[in-house]
DSSP file (Angstrom, degrees, kcal/mol; ACC not computed):
  #  RESIDUE AA STRUCTURE BP1 BP2  ACC     N-H-->O    O-->H-N    N-H-->O    O-->H-N    TCO  KAPPA ALPHA  PHI   PSI    X-CA   Y-CA   Z-CA
    1    1 A M              0   0    0      0, 0.0     2,-0.3     0, 0.0    62,-0.2   0.000 360.0 360.0 360.0 139.1   93.8 -111.0  -82.9
    2    2 A M  B     -A   62   0A   0     60,-3.7    60,-0.9     1,-0.0     2,-0.6  -0.683 360.0 -97.0-105.6 158.5   97.2 -112.4  -84.0
    3    3 A D     >  -     0   0    0     -2,-0.3     4,-1.3     1,-0.2     3,-0.2  -0.645  27.9-158.1 -75.8 115.6  100.7 -111.4  -82.9
    4    4 A M  H  > S+     0   0    0     -2,-0.6     4,-2.6     1,-0.2     5,-0.2   0.875  90.8  58.4 -64.9 -37.7  102.0 -109.0  -85.5
    5    5 A N  H  > S+     0   0    0      1,-0.2     4,-2.6     2,-0.2    -1,-0.2   0.889 102.6  54.8 -59.8 -37.4  105.6 -109.7  -84.6
    6    6 A K  H  > S+     0   0    0     -3,-0.2     4,-2.0     2,-0.2    -1,-0.2   0.912 109.7  46.6 -61.1 -42.7  105.1 -113.3  -85.4
    7    7 A E  H  X S+     0   0    0     -4,-1.3     4,-2.3     2,-0.2    -2,-0.2   0.904 113.1  47.7 -68.5 -41.3  103.8 -112.4  -88.9
    8    8 A F  H  X S+     0   0    0     -4,-2.6     4,-2.2     2,-0.2    -2,-0.2   0.873 111.5  51.4 -68.1 -35.1  106.7 -110.0  -89.5
    9    9 A N  H  X S+     0   0    0     -4,-2.6     4,-2.2    -5,-0.2    -2,-0.2   0.890 109.2  51.2 -64.4 -38.9  109.2 -112.7  -88.3
   10   10 A R  H  X S+     0   0    0     -4,-2.0     4,-2.4     2,-0.2    -2,-0.2   0.907 107.9  52.3 -63.8 -41.9  107.5 -115.1  -90.8
   11   11 A L  H  X S+     0   0    0     -4,-2.3     4,-2.3     1,-0.2    -2,-0.2   0.923 109.3  49.3 -60.0 -44.8  108.0 -112.5  -93.5
   12   12 A E  H  X S+     0   0    0     -4,-2.2     4,-2.4     1,-0.2    -1,-0.2   0.883 109.6  52.2 -62.9 -38.1  111.7 -112.2  -92.7
   13   13 A R  H  X S+     0   0    0     -4,-2.2     4,-2.3     1,-0.2    -1,-0.2   0.899 109.6  49.3 -63.9 -40.3  112.0 -116.0  -92.7
   14   14 A L  H  X S+     0   0    0     -4,-2.4     4,-2.1     2,-0.2    -2,-0.2   0.879 109.4  51.9 -67.2 -37.0  110.4 -116.1  -96.2
   15   15 A K  H  X S+     0   0    0     -4,-2.3     4,-1.7     2,-0.2    -2,-0.2   0.924 111.1  46.8 -64.7 -43.4  112.8 -113.4  -97.4
   16   16 A R  H  X S+     0   0    0     -4,-2.4     4,-1.7     1,-0.2    -2,-0.2   0.886 110.4  54.4 -63.7 -37.3  115.7 -115.5  -96.2
   17   17 A G  H  X S+     0   0    0     -4,-2.3     4,-2.3     1,-0.2    -2,-0.2   0.875 103.7  54.7 -62.9 -37.7  114.2 -118.5  -97.8
   18   18 A F  H  X S+     0   0    0     -4,-2.1     4,-2.5     1,-0.2    -1,-0.2   0.902 106.2  51.4 -62.9 -39.9  114.0 -116.7 -101.1
   19   19 A E  H  X S+     0   0    0     -4,-1.7     4,-2.3     1,-0.2    -1,-0.2   0.860 108.3  52.4 -64.4 -34.4  117.7 -116.0 -100.8
   20   20 A Q  H  X S+     0   0    0     -4,-1.7     4,-2.7     2,-0.2    -2,-0.2   0.896 108.0  51.6 -65.7 -39.8  118.2 -119.7 -100.2
   21   21 A L  H  X S+     0   0    0     -4,-2.3     4,-2.5     2,-0.2    -2,-0.2   0.937 110.2  48.2 -60.5 -46.2  116.2 -120.4 -103.4
   22   22 A R  H  X S+     0   0    0     -4,-2.5     4,-1.4     1,-0.2    -2,-0.2   0.914 112.8  48.4 -60.8 -43.2  118.4 -118.1 -105.3
   23   23 A A  H  X S+     0   0    0     -4,-2.3     4,-0.6     1,-0.2    -1,-0.2   0.900 110.7  50.9 -64.4 -40.9  121.6 -119.7 -103.9
   24   24 A R  H >< S+     0   0    0     -4,-2.7     3,-1.0     1,-0.2     4,-0.4   0.907 108.0  52.5 -63.4 -41.5  120.2 -123.2 -104.7
   25   25 A A  H 3< S+     0   0    0     -4,-2.5     3,-0.4     1,-0.2     5,-0.3   0.826 111.4  47.9 -63.1 -30.3  119.5 -122.1 -108.3
   26   26 A M  H >< S+     0   0    0     -4,-1.4     3,-2.4     1,-0.2    -1,-0.2   0.528  82.6  97.3 -87.4  -7.2  123.1 -120.9 -108.6
   27   27 A E  T << S+     0   0    0     -3,-1.0    -1,-0.2    -4,-0.6    -2,-0.1   0.852  88.6  42.4 -53.9 -39.3  124.7 -124.0 -107.1
   28   28 A D  T 3  S-     0   0    0     -3,-0.4    -1,-0.3    -4,-0.4    -2,-0.1   0.375 117.6-111.6 -90.5   6.2  125.5 -125.5 -110.6
   29   29 A G  S <  S+     0   0    0     -3,-2.4     2,-0.4     1,-0.1    -2,-0.1   0.445  90.6  88.7  83.0  -0.5  126.6 -122.1 -111.9
   30   30 A I        -     0   0    0     -5,-0.3     2,-0.7     2,-0.0    -2,-0.3  -0.993  56.7-160.8-134.6 128.7  123.6 -121.8 -114.2
   31   31 A I        -     0   0    0     -2,-0.4    -5,-0.1    -5,-0.1    -6,-0.0  -0.933  26.8-146.2-104.6 111.1  120.2 -120.3 -113.6
   32   32 A T     >  -     0   0    0     -2,-0.7     4,-2.7    -7,-0.2     5,-0.2  -0.182  25.3-105.9 -70.0 167.2  118.0 -121.8 -116.4
   33   33 A E  H  > S+     0   0    0      1,-0.2     4,-2.0     2,-0.2     5,-0.1   0.891 123.3  49.5 -59.3 -40.0  115.2 -119.8 -117.9
   34   34 A E  H  > S+     0   0    0      2,-0.2     4,-2.2     1,-0.2    -1,-0.2   0.914 110.6  48.4 -67.8 -43.9  112.7 -122.0 -116.0
   35   35 A E  H  > S+     0   0    0      1,-0.2     4,-2.7     2,-0.2    -2,-0.2   0.909 111.1  51.8 -62.1 -40.8  114.5 -121.5 -112.7
   36   36 A S  H  X S+     0   0    0     -4,-2.7     4,-2.5     1,-0.2    -1,-0.2   0.897 108.3  51.1 -61.5 -40.8  114.6 -117.8 -113.3
   37   37 A A  H  X S+     0   0    0     -4,-2.0     4,-2.3     2,-0.2    -1,-0.2   0.887 110.2  49.5 -65.1 -39.0  110.9 -117.8 -114.0
   38   38 A I  H  X S+     0   0    0     -4,-2.2     4,-2.6     2,-0.2     5,-0.2   0.949 111.9  48.0 -63.4 -48.7  110.3 -119.6 -110.7
   39   39 A L  H  X S+     0   0    0     -4,-2.7     4,-2.8     1,-0.2    -2,-0.2   0.901 111.9  50.3 -58.9 -41.5  112.4 -117.1 -108.8
   40   40 A E  H  X S+     0   0    0     -4,-2.5     4,-2.6     2,-0.2    -1,-0.2   0.913 110.5  49.0 -64.3 -42.9  110.6 -114.2 -110.5
   41   41 A A  H  X S+     0   0    0     -4,-2.3     4,-2.3     2,-0.2    -2,-0.2   0.914 113.8  46.3 -62.7 -43.2  107.2 -115.6 -109.5
   42   42 A V  H  X S+     0   0    0     -4,-2.6     4,-2.6     2,-0.2    -2,-0.2   0.930 112.9  49.4 -65.5 -44.9  108.3 -116.1 -105.9
   43   43 A E  H  X S+     0   0    0     -4,-2.8     4,-1.9    -5,-0.2    -2,-0.2   0.913 111.5  49.0 -62.5 -42.8  109.8 -112.7 -105.7
   44   44 A T  H  X S+     0   0    0     -4,-2.6     4,-1.7     1,-0.2    -1,-0.2   0.932 114.7  44.8 -60.9 -46.8  106.7 -111.0 -107.1
   45   45 A N  H  X S+     0   0    0     -4,-2.3     4,-2.7     1,-0.2    -2,-0.2   0.845 108.7  56.9 -68.3 -33.1  104.4 -112.9 -104.7
   46   46 A L  H  X S+     0   0    0     -4,-2.6     4,-2.4     2,-0.2    -1,-0.2   0.886 105.7  51.1 -64.5 -38.1  106.7 -112.2 -101.8
   47   47 A T  H  X S+     0   0    0     -4,-1.9     4,-1.8     2,-0.2    -1,-0.2   0.913 112.2  46.5 -63.4 -42.9  106.4 -108.5 -102.5
   48   48 A K  H  X S+     0   0    0     -4,-1.7     4,-2.2     2,-0.2    -2,-0.2   0.885 110.9  52.8 -65.9 -39.0  102.6 -108.9 -102.5
   49   49 A Y  H  X S+     0   0    0     -4,-2.7     4,-2.3     2,-0.2    -2,-0.2   0.909 107.2  51.8 -62.2 -43.6  102.7 -110.9  -99.3
   50   50 A E  H  X S+     0   0    0     -4,-2.4     4,-2.5     1,-0.2    -1,-0.2   0.910 109.3  49.9 -60.3 -42.4  104.7 -108.2  -97.6
   51   51 A K  H  X S+     0   0    0     -4,-1.8     4,-2.8     2,-0.2    -1,-0.2   0.893 108.2  53.7 -63.9 -40.0  102.1 -105.6  -98.7
   52   52 A L  H  X S+     0   0    0     -4,-2.2     4,-2.6     2,-0.2    -2,-0.2   0.921 110.4  46.7 -59.5 -44.4   99.4 -107.9  -97.3
   53   53 A I  H  X S+     0   0    0     -4,-2.3     4,-2.3     2,-0.2    -2,-0.2   0.930 112.5  49.4 -64.4 -45.2  101.1 -108.1  -93.9
   54   54 A E  H  X S+     0   0    0     -4,-2.5     4,-0.7     1,-0.2    -2,-0.2   0.918 113.3  46.6 -60.8 -43.5  101.7 -104.3  -93.8
   55   55 A D  H >< S+     0   0    0     -4,-2.8     3,-0.7     1,-0.2     4,-0.4   0.907 112.8  49.6 -64.4 -41.7   98.1 -103.6  -94.7
   56   56 A A  H 3< S+     0   0    0     -4,-2.6     3,-0.5     1,-0.2     5,-0.4   0.860 113.9  45.5 -65.0 -35.2   96.9 -106.2  -92.1
   57   57 A A  H >< S+     0   0    0     -4,-2.3     3,-2.3     1,-0.2    -1,-0.2   0.527  84.8  96.9 -86.3  -5.8   99.1 -104.6  -89.4
   58   58 A E  T << S+     0   0    0     -4,-0.7    -1,-0.2    -3,-0.7    -2,-0.1   0.840  86.3  45.1 -55.0 -37.8   98.2 -101.1  -90.2
   59   59 A D  T 3  S-     0   0    0     -3,-0.5    -1,-0.3     2,-0.4    -2,-0.1   0.347 122.1-103.8 -90.9   7.7   95.5 -100.9  -87.5
   60   60 A G  S <  S+     0   0    0     -3,-2.3     2,-0.3     1,-0.2   -56,-0.2   0.401  94.3  74.2  90.1  -3.6   97.9 -102.5  -84.9
   61   61 A I        -     0   0    0     -5,-0.4     2,-0.6   -58,-0.1    -2,-0.4  -0.979  64.1-144.7-139.2 153.1   96.2 -106.0  -85.0
   62   62 A I  B     -A    2   0A   0    -60,-0.9   -60,-3.7    -2,-0.3    -5,-0.1  -0.963  27.3-150.4-116.3 112.4   96.0 -108.9  -87.3
   63   63 A T     >  -     0   0    0     -2,-0.6     4,-2.5   -62,-0.2     5,-0.2  -0.217  28.1-105.7 -75.8 168.5   92.6 -110.5  -87.2
   64   64 A Q  H  > S+     0   0    0      1,-0.2     4,-2.5     2,-0.2     5,-0.2   0.881 122.8  54.5 -61.8 -37.7   91.9 -114.1  -87.8
   65   65 A E  H  > S+     0   0    0      2,-0.2     4,-1.9     1,-0.2    -1,-0.2   0.916 109.6  46.3 -62.3 -43.1   90.4 -113.2  -91.2
   66   66 A E  H  > S+     0   0    0      2,-0.2     4,-2.1     1,-0.2    -2,-0.2   0.893 110.8  53.1 -66.3 -39.1   93.6 -111.4  -92.1
   67   67 A K  H  X S+     0   0    0     -4,-2.5     4,-2.3     1,-0.2    -2,-0.2   0.907 107.9  51.1 -60.5 -42.4   95.7 -114.4  -90.8
   68   68 A N  H  X S+     0   0    0     -4,-2.5     4,-2.6     1,-0.2    -1,-0.2   0.885 107.7  52.7 -63.0 -38.6   93.6 -116.7  -93.1
   69   69 A Q  H  X S+     0   0    0     -4,-1.9     4,-2.2     2,-0.2    -1,-0.2   0.897 109.0  50.0 -63.0 -39.9   94.3 -114.4  -96.0
   70   70 A L  H  X S+     0   0    0     -4,-2.1     4,-2.1     2,-0.2    -2,-0.2   0.911 110.7  48.9 -64.9 -42.1   98.0 -114.6  -95.3
   71   71 A I  H  X S+     0   0    0     -4,-2.3     4,-1.9     1,-0.2    -2,-0.2   0.924 110.9  50.6 -62.9 -44.2   97.9 -118.4  -95.1
   72   72 A D  H  X S+     0   0    0     -4,-2.6     4,-1.8     1,-0.2    -1,-0.2   0.889 109.9  50.7 -60.0 -39.1   95.9 -118.5  -98.4
   73   73 A F  H  X S+     0   0    0     -4,-2.2     4,-2.3     2,-0.2    -1,-0.2   0.851 104.6  56.4 -71.4 -32.4   98.5 -116.3 -100.0
   74   74 A E  H  X S+     0   0    0     -4,-2.1     4,-1.8     2,-0.2    -1,-0.2   0.909 107.8  49.4 -61.0 -40.5  101.4 -118.6  -98.8
   75   75 A E  H  X S+     0   0    0     -4,-1.9     4,-2.9     1,-0.2    -2,-0.2   0.877 108.3  53.6 -64.9 -36.8   99.6 -121.4 -100.6
   76   76 A K  H  X S+     0   0    0     -4,-1.8     4,-3.0     2,-0.2     5,-0.3   0.895 104.6  54.7 -63.5 -40.5   99.4 -119.2 -103.7
   77   77 A I  H  X S+     0   0    0     -4,-2.3     4,-1.8     1,-0.2    -1,-0.2   0.934 113.1  42.7 -58.1 -46.5  103.1 -118.6 -103.5
   78   78 A M  H  X S+     0   0    0     -4,-1.8     4,-2.2     2,-0.2    -2,-0.2   0.936 116.4  45.9 -66.8 -47.1  103.7 -122.3 -103.6
   79   79 A S  H  X S+     0   0    0     -4,-2.9     4,-2.7     1,-0.2     5,-0.2   0.892 111.2  52.2 -68.4 -38.2  101.2 -123.2 -106.3
   80   80 A D  H  X S+     0   0    0     -4,-3.0     4,-2.1    -5,-0.2    -1,-0.2   0.922 110.2  49.1 -61.5 -42.9  102.3 -120.3 -108.6
   81   81 A A  H  X S+     0   0    0     -4,-1.8     4,-2.2    -5,-0.3    -2,-0.2   0.912 112.2  48.5 -63.0 -41.9  105.9 -121.5 -108.4
   82   82 A Y  H  X S+     0   0    0     -4,-2.2     4,-2.3     1,-0.2    -2,-0.2   0.932 110.7  49.9 -63.7 -44.9  104.8 -125.1 -109.1
   83   83 A F  H  < S+     0   0    0     -4,-2.7     4,-0.3     1,-0.2    -1,-0.2   0.846 109.5  51.6 -65.9 -32.7  102.7 -124.0 -112.1
   84   84 A V  H >< S+     0   0    0     -4,-2.1     3,-1.1    -5,-0.2     4,-0.3   0.931 111.4  47.8 -65.1 -44.8  105.6 -122.0 -113.5
   85   85 A A  H 3< S+     0   0    0     -4,-2.2     3,-0.5     1,-0.2     5,-0.4   0.863 116.0  44.2 -62.8 -35.6  107.8 -125.1 -113.2
   86   86 A D  T >< S+     0   0    0     -4,-2.3     3,-2.4     1,-0.2    -1,-0.2   0.337  80.4 106.3 -93.2   6.4  105.2 -127.3 -114.8
   87   87 A E  T <  S+     0   0    0     -3,-1.1    -1,-0.2     1,-0.3    -2,-0.1   0.834  83.0  46.9 -56.3 -34.9  104.4 -124.8 -117.6
   88   88 A D  T 3  S-     0   0    0     -3,-0.5    -1,-0.3     2,-0.4    -2,-0.1   0.166 123.6-105.6 -93.3  18.8  106.2 -126.9 -120.2
   89   89 A D  S <  S+     0   0    0     -3,-2.4     2,-0.3     1,-0.1    -2,-0.1   0.717  95.2  80.5  64.0  24.4  104.4 -130.0 -118.9
   90   90 A R        -     0   0    0     -5,-0.4     2,-0.6    30,-0.0    -2,-0.4  -0.975  63.9-148.8-154.5 146.6  107.5 -131.3 -117.1
   91   91 A V  B     -b  119   0B   0     27,-1.0    29,-2.7    -2,-0.3    -5,-0.1  -0.966  22.4-146.1-116.5 115.3  109.3 -130.5 -113.8
   92   92 A S     >  -     0   0    0     -2,-0.6     4,-2.8    -7,-0.2     5,-0.2  -0.330  26.9-108.1 -75.4 161.8  113.0 -130.9 -114.0
   93   93 A P  H  > S+     0   0    0      0, 0.0     4,-2.1     0, 0.0     5,-0.1   0.891 121.5  50.8 -56.4 -39.9  115.0 -132.2 -111.0
   94   94 A D  H  > S+     0   0    0      2,-0.2     4,-1.7     1,-0.2     5,-0.1   0.915 111.3  47.2 -65.1 -42.3  116.5 -128.6 -110.5
   95   95 A E  H  > S+     0   0    0      1,-0.2     4,-2.4     2,-0.2    -1,-0.2   0.914 110.5  53.1 -63.5 -42.1  113.0 -127.1 -110.6
   96   96 A A  H  X S+     0   0    0     -4,-2.8     4,-3.0     1,-0.2    -2,-0.2   0.889 105.7  53.8 -61.2 -40.0  111.7 -129.7 -108.2
   97   97 A E  H  X S+     0   0    0     -4,-2.1     4,-2.3     2,-0.2    -1,-0.2   0.901 109.4  48.2 -62.3 -40.1  114.5 -128.9 -105.8
   98   98 A L  H  X S+     0   0    0     -4,-1.7     4,-2.5     2,-0.2    -2,-0.2   0.928 113.2  47.2 -64.2 -44.6  113.5 -125.2 -105.8
   99   99 A I  H  X S+     0   0    0     -4,-2.4     4,-2.8     2,-0.2    -2,-0.2   0.925 111.9  50.3 -64.1 -44.8  109.9 -126.0 -105.3
  100  100 A K  H  X S+     0   0    0     -4,-3.0     4,-2.4     1,-0.2    -1,-0.2   0.924 111.7  47.9 -59.2 -45.0  110.7 -128.4 -102.4
  101  101 A L  H  X S+     0   0    0     -4,-2.3     4,-2.3    -5,-0.2    -1,-0.2   0.922 111.8  50.4 -62.3 -44.3  112.9 -125.8 -100.7
  102  102 A L  H  X S+     0   0    0     -4,-2.5     4,-2.3     2,-0.2     5,-0.2   0.931 110.4  49.0 -59.4 -46.9  110.2 -123.2 -101.1
  103  103 A I  H  X S+     0   0    0     -4,-2.8     4,-3.2     1,-0.2     7,-0.2   0.921 112.1  48.6 -60.0 -44.3  107.5 -125.5  -99.6
  104  104 A K  H  < S+     0   0    0     -4,-2.4    -1,-0.2     2,-0.2    -2,-0.2   0.841 109.5  52.8 -66.6 -33.4  109.8 -126.3  -96.7
  105  105 A V  H  < S+     0   0    0     -4,-2.3     3,-0.3    -5,-0.2    -1,-0.2   0.918 116.4  39.5 -65.7 -42.3  110.5 -122.6  -96.1
  106  106 A I  H  < S+     0   0    0     -4,-2.3     2,-0.3     1,-0.3    -2,-0.2   0.898 136.6  13.4 -75.6 -40.9  106.8 -121.9  -96.0
  107  107 A D    ><  -     0   0    0     -4,-3.2     3,-2.0    -5,-0.2    -1,-0.3  -0.819  62.3-167.5-141.8  97.8  105.8 -124.9  -94.1
  108  108 A E  T 3  S+     0   0    0     -2,-0.3    -1,-0.1    -3,-0.3    -4,-0.1   0.742  91.0  51.1 -56.7 -25.7  108.5 -126.9  -92.4
  109  109 A K  T 3  S+     0   0    0      2,-0.1    -1,-0.3    -5,-0.0    -5,-0.1   0.501  84.1 116.6 -92.5  -4.7  106.2 -129.8  -91.7
  110  110 A A    <   -     0   0    0     -3,-2.0     2,-0.4    -7,-0.2    -3,-0.0  -0.316  66.6-121.6 -68.5 145.6  104.9 -130.1  -95.3
  111  111 A S        +     0   0    0      1,-0.1    -1,-0.1    -8,-0.0    -2,-0.1  -0.697  28.2 176.9 -83.2 136.6  105.5 -133.3  -97.3
  112  112 A V    >   +     0   0    0     -2,-0.4     3,-1.4     2,-0.1     4,-0.5   0.333  55.2  99.4-118.8   3.1  107.4 -132.8 -100.5
  113  113 A D  G >> S+     0   0    0      1,-0.3     3,-1.5     2,-0.2     4,-0.5   0.829  71.4  68.2 -60.5 -33.3  107.7 -136.4 -101.5
  114  114 A W  G >4 S+     0   0    0      1,-0.3     3,-0.9     2,-0.2     4,-0.5   0.792  90.1  64.9 -57.2 -28.0  104.7 -136.1 -103.9
  115  115 A L  G X> S+     0   0    0     -3,-1.4     3,-1.2     1,-0.2     4,-0.7   0.795  86.4  69.5 -69.3 -27.4  106.9 -133.8 -106.1
  116  116 A D  G X4 S+     0   0    0     -3,-1.5     3,-0.6    -4,-0.5    -1,-0.2   0.816  93.3  58.7 -59.3 -29.9  109.3 -136.7 -106.9
  117  117 A E  G << S+     0   0    0     -3,-0.9    -1,-0.3    -4,-0.5    -2,-0.2   0.768 104.7  50.7 -70.0 -25.1  106.5 -138.3 -108.9
  118  118 A D  G <4 S+     0   0    0     -3,-1.2   -27,-1.0    -4,-0.5    -1,-0.2   0.583  83.8 111.4 -89.3 -10.7  106.3 -135.2 -111.2
  119  119 A I  B <<  -b   91   0B   0     -4,-0.7   -27,-0.2    -3,-0.6    -3,-0.0  -0.436  44.3-174.5 -71.4 133.4  110.0 -135.0 -111.9
  120  120 A Q        -     0   0    0    -29,-2.7    -2,-0.0    -2,-0.2    -3,-0.0  -0.994  28.7-109.2-127.2 134.7  111.0 -135.7 -115.5
  121  121 A P              0   0    0      0, 0.0   -29,-0.0     0, 0.0   -30,-0.0  -0.134 360.0 360.0 -58.1 157.5  114.6 -136.0 -116.7
  122  122 A K              0   0    0    -32,-0.0   -30,-0.1   -31,-0.0   -32,-0.0   0.480 360.0 360.0 -63.0 360.0  115.9 -133.2 -118.9
């Protein structure tokens, strides 16, 4: 059994992270179509993630299996955002910054250096 408060705290951290993503996208005063698509994908998945946590906590406990599902879904949030960014077969520096921030919000210890290899100038 997992600590439900820990999962709800994690959800709140991810929500704050989403607001950081939105702020980062706005830093240059322009949210591109691609940045908007990334934000939309993250927001949609965040809503689904919240529902997963609520369903898992419904019986008062979060089992290891449910915890694993949450971890898998966190990976889905990251991979979906990356695939949206790479949909046009290029990841712009602005898109890469959003993806890096998202990865760090989800997993502070994750390496994001690999993404630099995928960046292509505008």
